[in-house]
N, C-alpha and C positions, 0 to 999 in steps of 0.2 A: 538493472537495478536501482535501486530508491536514494535519489538525491540525498546527500546530511547538506540539512542550510546552514545549520550553523558548527560548531565546536567550543566546546566549553569544558574549563576545568575542573575538576570536582569539589577544591574549593569552592574557587567562584558560584560556581553551585549553589553550592548551601548557604553564601549570604544571599543570594538573589530567586531561590528557590521561589520564588509566589509571585514576583515579574515573569519568573518564566512560564510558570504555568498559566499563567493571562495570557504569553504574549502566544501561545500553544495553545492557546481556543482561540483568538478571535485569525493568527496571519496560518494554522495552521502548520508549523514547522516543523521538521526535523530538528533536533537537537542529541549530537553526538555529547558525550559529559564525558571526558579522557582522567584520565590516571595517567601519571609520568611523562603525559604529553602523546597518550599514546588511546587511543577510545575504546571504551569496555564496556560502555552504556549510550543504548538508544532512548533520547526522549519525545514523545509523539503525542495525537492531539486521542482521546480518545475511540470518537468517528472513526481515521486514522486509522487505530488501532485493526479499530472489528473490520472495515473492507479492506486491511489486509490477508486478514483472516480469514476471512469469506474466499481471497481471490484463489488463497492456497488450499480452501478447501475443495474447489471446482478442476485447479490445475491438477490435482489429488483423486480426480476422480475419473478415472478410466471411459467408461462409460459415458459423463459430459466432454470427455475430450476427443473421445471418437465420431460423438456427435459433429463437434465444430469441426473438426476436420475434415469429416464428408458435406458438412454444406459448406465448407470452405471451396472445396471442390465443386461444389455444384456451382457456386458461384462462377469460379475461374472458366467453371464447362460450358458456363451461359445458359444450364441446363433452366427450363421453367420452373419460379418459384411458386409454393403453394400458398394461395390468399387463404387467412384467416379466418374468410367468411362462408370458404368450406370444410374448415375442420368440425 
């Protein structure tokens, strides 16, 4: 599970939003915004969000997951790998 790098209250986030966005872009942190002490939202860089969406797409594709599982089994069984030049 993705770890949260920092928690910040919604009140503090409102007053520091420009700095928060700059820092997220620089450090690629994941920030949880809290309300009444409980996390209610997550702020992350666009690159991080896109990567997360791509990962979820791969994980939800049963054909891709089956191919990955089969490849892992082949590696575990030390089966001969296919050379890309042979394809």
